C-alpha positions in Angstrom: 0.0 0.0 0.0 1.4 3.3 -1.1 1.4 6.2 1.3 2.1 9.9 0.7 5.6 10.6 2.1 5.7 11.9 5.6 7.5 15.1 4.7 4.8 16.0 2.2 2.0 15.4 4.7 3.8 17.3 7.4 4.5 20.2 5.1 0.8 20.3 4.3 -0.3 20.2 8.0 2.4 22.3 9.7 1.4 25.8 8.4 -2.0 25.5 10.0 -0.5 24.8 13.5 1.5 28.0 13.8 3.9 27.4 16.7 3.0 23.8 17.5 5.8 21.3 17.1 5.0 17.8 15.8 7.5 14.9 15.4 7.5 12.1 12.8 8.1 8.5 13.7 9.1 5.6 11.5 7.0 2.4 12.0 7.1 -1.0 10.5 3.8 -0.7 8.8 4.9 2.6 7.0 1.8 4.5 8.1 2.7 8.2 8.5 3.0 8.7 12.2 3.3 12.0 14.1 3.5 13.0 17.8 1.5 16.0 18.8 1.3 17.9 22.1 -1.9 17.1 24.1 -2.9 20.7 24.2 -2.8 21.0 20.4 -4.6 17.8 19.6 -8.0 19.3 18.9 -6.5 22.0 16.7 -4.6 19.4 14.7 -7.7 17.2 14.3 -9.7 20.3 13.1 -7.0 20.9 10.5 -6.9 17.4 9.1 -10.7 17.1 9.2 -11.7 20.4 7.7 -8.8 22.6 6.6 -6.6 20.5 4.2 -7.5 19.2 0.7 -8.9 15.7 0.7 -9.3 15.7 4.4 -9.0 12.7 6.8 -12.7 12.2 7.1 -12.7 8.8 8.8 -11.6 8.0 12.4 -10.6 4.4 11.9 -9.4 3.6 15.4 -8.5 5.1 18.8 -6.6 3.3 21.5 -3.8 3.7 24.0 -0.7 2.1 25.4 0.7 1.9 28.9 4.4 2.6 28.3 5.6 2.3 31.9 7.3 -1.1 31.6 8.6 -0.7 28.0 12.3 -1.7 27.6 13.1 -0.7 24.1 12.1 3.0 24.0 13.8 4.8 21.1 11.3 7.7 21.0 12.6 10.5 23.2 9.1 12.2 23.6 7.4 9.0 24.7 6.0 9.2 28.3 4.0 7.0 30.6 0.9 6.6 28.4 0.4 7.1 24.7 -3.0 7.8 23.1 -3.1 6.6 19.5 -5.4 7.9 16.8 -5.7 6.4 13.3 -7.4 8.5 10.7 -8.2 7.7 7.1 -8.7 9.9 4.0 -10.8 8.0 1.5 -10.0 10.7 -1.1 -6.3 10.1 -0.7 -6.6 6.4 0.1 -4.2 7.2 2.9 -3.9 6.7 6.7 -2.4 9.0 9.3 -1.5 8.0 12.8 -1.3 10.6 15.5 0.2 9.9 19.0 -0.2 12.0 22.2 2.1 11.4 25.1 0.7 11.6 28.6 2.2 11.3 32.1 0.7 9.4 35.0 -0.1 12.6 36.9 -1.6 14.2 33.8 -3.7 11.5 32.1 -6.0 13.9 30.3 -6.6 15.0 26.7 -9.4 16.7 24.8 -12.3 14.7 23.4 -12.6 14.7 19.6 -16.2 13.4 19.6 -17.4 16.8 18.4 -15.3 16.3 15.3 -15.8 12.6 14.7 -19.0 11.3 16.4 -17.7 7.7 16.5 -14.9 8.8 18.9 -17.5 8.6 21.7 -17.3 4.9 22.3 -13.5 4.7 21.6 -12.8 7.4 24.2 -15.0 5.7 26.7 -13.1 2.4 26.1 -9.8 4.1 26.6 -11.0 5.7 29.8 -12.4 2.4 31.0 -9.4 0.3 30.3 -6.5 2.9 30.9 -8.0 5.6 33.1 -7.2 8.4 30.6 -9.7 11.2 30.9 -11.2 12.9 27.8 -12.3 16.4 28.7 -15.6 17.7 27.3 -16.7 14.1 26.5 -20.6 14.0 26.6 -20.8 10.9 28.8 -17.5 9.5 30.0 -18.5 6.3 31.8 -17.4 2.7 31.7 -18.2 0.7 28.6 -16.6 -2.7 28.9 -16.2 -3.2 32.6 -19.1 -3.1 35.2 -19.5 0.3 36.8 -18.5 -1.2 40.1 -15.1 -2.4 38.8 -12.0 -1.1 40.6 -9.0 0.0 38.4 -8.3 0.0 34.7 -7.5 -3.4 33.4 -5.1 -2.6 30.5 -2.7 -0.7 32.8 0.4 -2.7 33.4 -0.2 -2.5 37.2 -3.5 -4.3 36.9 -3.6 -8.0 37.5 -3.6 -10.3 34.5 -5.0 -13.4 36.0 -7.5 -14.5 38.6 -4.6 -16.0 40.6 -3.1 -12.5 41.0 -6.3 -11.2 42.6 -8.0 -11.7 45.9 -10.4 -14.5 46.6 -13.8 -13.8 45.1 -16.7 -13.3 47.5 -20.2 -11.8 47.2 -21.4 -10.5 50.6 -24.8 -9.0 50.8 -23.7 -5.4 50.6 -21.6 -6.0 47.5 -24.5 -8.0 46.0 -26.9 -5.1 46.6 -24.4 -2.7 45.1 -24.1 -4.8 42.0 -27.9 -5.1 41.6 -28.3 -1.3 42.0 -25.6 -0.7 39.3 -27.6 -2.7 36.8 -30.5 -0.3 37.0 -30.8 2.2 34.1 -30.8 5.9 35.2 -31.2 8.2 32.1 -29.5 11.1 33.8 -26.3 9.0 34.3 -26.2 8.5 30.5 -26.3 12.2 29.8 -30.0 12.2 28.8 -32.0 15.3 29.6 -35.7 15.0 30.5 -38.0 15.7 27.6 -41.8 16.2 27.6 -44.1 14.8 30.2 -42.4 11.7 31.8 -45.8 10.1 32.1 -46.1 10.1 28.3 -43.0 8.0 27.8 -41.8 4.6 29.0 -38.5 2.9 29.1 -38.1 -0.6 27.7 -35.0 -2.9 28.1 -34.4 -4.7 24.8 -32.0 -7.4 26.1 -29.6 -8.4 27.3 -31.3 -11.7 26.7 -33.6 -10.9 23.9 -33.2 -13.2 20.8 -33.1 -10.4 18.3 -30.0 -8.8 19.8 -27.9 -11.8 18.8 -26.0 -12.1 22.1 -25.6 -10.5 25.5 -26.4 -6.9 24.5 -28.9 -4.4 25.8 -30.7 -1.4 24.2 -32.6 0.9 26.5 -35.5 2.3 24.5 -37.5 5.3 25.4 -40.9 4.8 23.8 -43.8 7.1 22.8 -46.3 4.3 22.3 -44.4 2.0 19.9 -42.4 4.8 18.4 -38.7 5.0 19.6 -37.8 8.4 21.0 -34.3 7.4 22.3 -32.2 4.3 22.0 -29.1 3.7 24.2 -26.9 0.7 23.4 -25.2 -1.0 26.4 -22.3 -3.4 25.7 -19.6 -5.1 27.7 -21.6 -8.1 28.9 -19.4 -10.4 26.8 -16.0 -8.7 27.5 -13.3 -11.4 28.1 -10.2 -9.3 28.1 -8.8 -10.6 24.8 -6.3 -7.8 24.5 -5.0 -8.3 28.1 -4.6 -12.1 27.4 -2.3 -11.3 24.5 0.2 -9.9 26.9 0.5 -13.3 28.6 0.6 -15.5 25.5 3.4 -16.1 23.0 3.0 -14.7 19.5 2.2 -18.2 18.3 -0.1 -19.4 21.1 -2.3 -16.3 20.7 -3.5 -17.4 17.3 -6.5 -19.5 18.6 -7.7 -16.5 20.6 -8.2 -14.6 17.4 -10.7 -17.2 16.1 -12.9 -16.4 19.0 -13.2 -12.7 18.4 -15.6 -12.8 15.4 -16.4 -16.4 16.1 -18.2 -16.7 12.7 -15.1 -15.5 10.8 -12.8 -18.4 11.6 -9.4 -18.0 9.9 -10.4 -14.6 8.7 -9.5 -13.4 12.2 -6.1 -15.1 12.0 -5.0 -13.2 8.9 -4.6 -9.6 10.1 -2.9 -10.9 13.2 -0.3 -13.1 11.5 0.3 -10.5 8.8 1.0 -7.9 11.5 3.5 -10.3 13.1 5.0 -11.0 9.7 5.4 -7.3 9.0 7.2 -6.8 12.3 9.5 -9.8 11.7 10.1 -9.1 8.0 8.7 -12.4 6.9 7.6 -12.8 3.3 5.3 -15.8 2.7 5.2 -17.9 -0.4 2.6 -17.3 -3.2 1.0 -20.7 -2.4 0.4 -19.6 1.2 -1.2 -16.3 0.0 -3.7 -18.1 -2.3 -4.6 -20.7 0.2 -5.2 -18.0 2.8 -7.5 -16.1 0.4 -9.4 -19.3 -0.4 -10.0 -20.1 3.3 -11.0 -16.5 4.1 -13.5 -16.4 1.3 -15.0 -19.7 2.5 -15.5 -18.2 5.9 -17.0 -15.0 4.3 -19.6 -17.3 2.7 -20.2 -19.2 6.0 -20.7 -16.0 7.9 -22.9 -14.4 5.2 -25.1 -17.5 5.0 -25.7 -17.4 8.7 -26.5 -13.7 8.5 -28.9 -14.4 5.5 -30.8 -17.0 7.5 -31.0 -15.2 10.8 -32.0 -11.9 9.1 -34.9 -13.6 7.5 -35.8 -15.3 10.8 -35.7 -12.0 12.7 -38.3 -10.6 10.2 -40.5 -13.7 10.5 -39.4 -16.0 7.8 -38.3 -19.2 9.5 -37.7 -21.6 6.7 -34.6 -20.2 4.9 -32.2 -20.6 7.9 -32.7 -24.4 7.9 -31.8 -24.7 4.2 -28.9 -22.4 4.6 -27.5 -24.4 7.6 -27.5 -27.5 5.3 -25.3 -25.6 2.9 -23.1 -24.3 5.7 -22.6 -27.9 6.9 -21.5 -29.0 3.4 -18.9 -26.2 3.4 -17.8 -26.8 7.0 -17.1 -30.4 5.8 -14.6 -29.0 3.3 -13.1 -26.7 5.9 -12.7 -29.6 8.3 -11.1 -31.8 5.6 -8.5 -29.1 4.9 -7.8 -27.8 8.4 -8.9 -30.5 10.7 -11.5 -28.3 12.4 -14.7 -26.4 11.6 -15.6 -23.1 13.1 -12.3 -22.3 14.9 -9.5 -24.0 12.9 -6.7 -21.5 14.0 -5.0 -22.8 10.9 -2.9 -19.9 9.8 0.6 -19.6 11.2 3.3 -17.0 11.5 5.0 -17.3 8.1 2.5 -19.8 6.6 0.0 -22.5 7.4 -0.3 -25.4 9.8 -0.3 -27.9 6.9 -0.5 -28.1 3.2 -3.8 -28.8 1.3 -4.8 -32.5 1.5 -5.2 -34.7 -1.6 -8.6 -34.3 -3.3 -9.3 -30.9 -1.9 -9.9 -29.4 -5.4 -12.6 -31.9 -6.2 -14.5 -31.3 -3.0 -14.4 -27.5 -3.5 -15.4 -27.7 -7.2 -18.4 -29.9 -6.5 -19.6 -27.4 -3.8 -19.1 -24.5 -6.2 -21.1 -26.3 -8.8 -23.9 -27.1 -6.3 -24.4 -23.6 -4.8 -25.7 -21.4 -7.6 -29.0 -23.2 -7.8 -29.4 -22.9 -4.1 -28.7 -19.2 -4.2 -31.4 -18.8 -6.8 -33.8 -20.5 -4.5 -32.9 -18.2 -1.7 -33.5 -15.2 -3.9 -37.0 -16.3 -4.3 -37.5 -17.2 -0.6 -36.0 -14.0 0.8 -34.9 -11.2 -1.6 -38.0 -11.4 -3.8 -40.4 -11.9 -0.8 -42.9 -9.0 -0.8 -43.3 -9.2 3.0 -39.6 -9.0 3.6 -39.3 -6.1 1.2 -42.0 -4.2 3.0 -40.2 -4.8 6.3 -36.8 -3.7 5.1 -36.9 -1.3 2.1 -36.3 2.2 3.5 -35.9 0.9 7.1 -32.8 1.9 9.0 -31.4 3.9 6.1 -28.4 6.2 6.2 -26.2 7.9 3.6 -22.5 7.6 3.0 -21.5 10.7 5.0 -23.3 9.5 8.0 -21.8 6.0 7.7 -18.3 7.5 7.6 -19.0 9.8 10.6 -20.0 6.8 12.7 -17.2 4.4 11.6 -19.2 2.1 9.4 -17.1 -0.2 7.1 -17.7 -3.3 5.0 -21.2 -4.2 3.6 -22.8 -1.5 5.7 -20.8 1.2 4.0 -21.0 -0.3 0.5 -24.8 -0.5 0.9 -24.9 3.3 0.6 -23.2 3.2 -2.8 -19.7 4.0 -1.6 -17.2 1.8 -3.5 -14.7 0.9 -0.9 -13.4 -2.7 -0.5 -10.0 -3.1 1.0 -9.3 -6.1 -1.3 -9.6 -3.7 -4.2 -8.3 -0.5 -2.8 -5.4 -1.9 -0.8 -4.9 -5.5 -2.0 -3.2 -7.9 0.4 -2.3 -11.6 0.3 -2.5 -11.6 -3.5 -6.1 -10.2 -3.9 -4.7 -8.0 -6.7 -4.5 -11.2 -8.9 -8.2 -12.0 -8.6 -11.1 -11.0 -10.8 -14.2 -10.1 -8.8 -16.7 -7.3 -8.5 -17.6 -5.1 -5.5 -21.4 -5.2 -4.8 -22.9 -1.9 -4.0 -26.3 -0.7 -2.8 -28.1 2.6 -3.4 -30.4 3.4 -0.5 -28.2 2.3 2.5 -31.2 0.6 4.1 -31.8 -2.8 5.7 -32.7 -4.4 2.4 -29.5 -3.1 0.7 -27.3 -4.3 3.5 -28.7 -7.8 3.0 -28.5 -7.6 -0.8 -24.8 -6.6 -0.8 -23.9 -9.6 1.4 -25.9 -11.9 -0.9 -24.0 -10.8 -3.9 -20.7 -11.0 -1.9 -21.4 -14.7 -1.5 -21.5 -15.1 -5.2 -18.3 -13.0 -5.6 -16.6 -15.1 -3.0 -17.5 -18.3 -4.9 -16.0 -16.6 -7.9 -12.7 -16.0 -6.0 -12.6 -19.5 -4.7 -13.0 -21.0 -8.1 -10.0 -18.9 -9.3 -8.0 -20.3 -6.3 -8.8 -23.8 -7.5 -7.9 -23.1 -11.1 -4.7 -21.2 -10.4 -3.3 -22.7 -7.2 0.5 -22.4 -7.4 3.0 -25.1 -6.3 5.5 -24.4 -3.6 6.0 -24.6 0.2 3.3 -23.9 2.7 5.7 -22.1 5.1 8.2 -19.3 4.7 11.9 -20.2 5.0 12.5 -17.8 7.8 14.0 -18.3 11.2 11.0 -16.8 13.0 8.4 -18.8 11.2 6.5 -20.9 13.7 7.2 -23.7 13.5 9.8 -24.1 10.7 9.4 -27.0 8.1 9.4 -30.3 10.0 11.5 -32.2 7.5 14.4 -29.7 8.0 14.4 -30.0 11.8 15.5 -33.6 11.5 18.6 -32.8 9.5 19.6 -29.2 10.2 20.7 -28.2 13.7 20.3 -24.5 12.7 16.6 -25.2 12.1 16.2 -27.6 15.0 17.2 -25.1 17.7 14.8 -22.3 16.4 12.1 -25.0 16.2 12.7 -26.0 19.8 12.8 -22.4 21.0 9.8 -21.3 18.9 7.6 -24.1 20.1 8.6 -23.9 23.8 9.0 -20.2 24.3 7.8 -18.6 21.0 9.8 -16.5 18.6 11.4 -13.2 19.7 9.8 -10.6 17.4 11.9 -7.4 16.8 10.8 -4.3 18.7 8.4 -2.0 16.8 4.8 -1.7 15.9 2.6 -2.6 13.0 -1.1 -2.5 12.1 -2.5 -4.8 9.4 -6.1 -4.7 8.2 -8.3 -7.0 6.2 -11.8 -6.8 4.6 -13.4 -9.2 7.1 -16.9 -10.6 7.0 -18.4 -7.7 8.9 -16.1 -4.9 7.8 -12.6 -3.7 8.5 -10.8 -5.8 11.0 -7.3 -4.8 12.1 -4.6 -5.9 14.6 -2.3 -3.2 15.9 0.7 -4.9 17.5 3.5 -3.5 19.6 6.6 -5.6 20.3 9.2 -4.9 22.9 11.6 -7.5 21.5 10.1 -10.3 23.5 8.4 -13.7 23.1 5.0 -12.0 23.9 3.2 -9.0 22.7 3.7 -5.8 24.6 0.3 -4.5 23.4 -2.2 -6.1 21.1 -5.1 -3.9 20.1 -8.0 -5.4 18.0 -10.0 -3.0 15.8 -13.2 -4.8 15.2 -16.0 -3.7 12.7 -19.0 -4.5 14.9 -17.9 -2.1 17.7 -18.6 1.1 15.8 -21.5 -0.4 14.0 -23.6 -0.8 17.2 -22.7 2.8 18.2 -24.8 4.0 15.3 -28.0 2.3 16.5 -29.4 5.5 18.1 -29.1 7.3 14.8 -31.0 4.6 12.9 -33.6 3.9 15.7 -35.1 7.3 16.3 -38.6 7.5 14.9 -38.8 3.8 14.2 -41.3 1.3 15.5 -39.9 -1.5 17.6 -40.5 -4.0 14.8 -38.5 -1.8 12.5 -35.6 -1.7 15.0 -35.5 -5.5 15.0 -35.1 -5.6 11.2 -32.4 -2.8 11.5 -30.5 -4.7 14.2 -30.6 -7.9 12.1 -29.3 -6.0 9.1 -26.2 -4.8 10.9 -24.7 -8.3 11.2 -22.7 -8.4 14.4 -21.6 -10.8 17.0 -21.0 -9.6 20.5 -17.6 -11.2 20.9 -16.5 -8.9 18.0 -17.8 -5.9 19.9 -16.7 -6.6 23.5 -13.5 -8.5 22.8 
């Protein structure tokens, strides 16, 4: 991916900042990275959002690092904590990373939620997990942890394991406190009273309602059946996946990635292993790239078929999901034959794959590809051409491209507005530049279009998979690199220089060079990225996961206002999320 050079970008930004001093940093992922003073952050954000040509209109991600135990610090202006912002200019097809250094006794920076609305949840997450305060934030409260939680879990001083914490007990007073914390108080969420309170009612949709697809709650303020206000409440499924990465080797963390978007399978492995490979300077063989593409597209189909069936089910059409599960089982059989597992193969490795393709794989895949088109045509009649489903979804939950970008929408939800952005085309990775496929687009940005885009993506994924079968190159399934885990087995029996790294890599894990890298893929639900920081150790210093579902749920209040409850159910179903992808 080509980026504008750092000097050119700095030269464009600097005249707007007058006396402010910003520093450039070289990173392994080659994303232009600058350090800005905390007091000048909002001014700088205003410049890149509104003042320059082809502005950075999209806040892609926002996170932080606790730097207090870092050993390999080559940046002189780094302090105790670093807040990291990643912006994207769709017009430039370019990213920009901005870092702000904070000290322990001054963990405070201005909120940018007035510039990018989707910063709201990201800032709440950083406050929750690091204790960094964002001034002028409209509602700075915990988002992942319970409101009664003590401390900030991603700080290095916070315990990593239950064995490092005191014995759990739930005396009556603590139980009462926890029960009280579960109550919803609108004032605590920054909501001002409106109208006559007797004319409105509050309804908890979830956290155990079937339509919310997991442990997720939406507090609805209703005027009859019309939604006046909708407040999403997440964090019920938070497992500390990013904290776990700090106690796992680079290799042993791969199975954890499968469980983030648990419907995406190896799709989750890909950005993680590519980020490690970027840090380590590992180049994978062409055969590895094509096999990875094939498996990722299989899981795109598996995920979209589940969405297709559950979406119809949410609206009231029960039959399609049973037929679609049959087709998913056929494809899962192929995945199992190739990888040895079904939903969570954890099959990708640093530098390659766990194994080569088995004999007869191409025949199985081709037979399934020949079988599916007729089934897809049947589903078109059952769902997409169903007049009742059209009445329930056309014009429901609609938004335009500008709104989608403001709120961090990526993937099918963004393309449903007519915006032609697919990472596989705009920034090809893993050999996607060699494939012939189309990018499906919608026109209205409503619930129906979000479904229609995914349906056509199934067909395009089948097209990509067929090209993989027809053009699969020969060659090794692992890179010949000392940090590949594990190295080729046959060499370990003959080569002592391979045996020793194999032993160390399997027992302790490889030592990845110090640095940082972010790699992104066009995942099933949108843009999925892993931002890794290495401190030249066998474990990650900081692993941050940018998931697509997290910002998508933040947009629910925008889509819900003025809807009926039944329309909200259709809207929620059209988003296509899993809570593990939100809460991490």
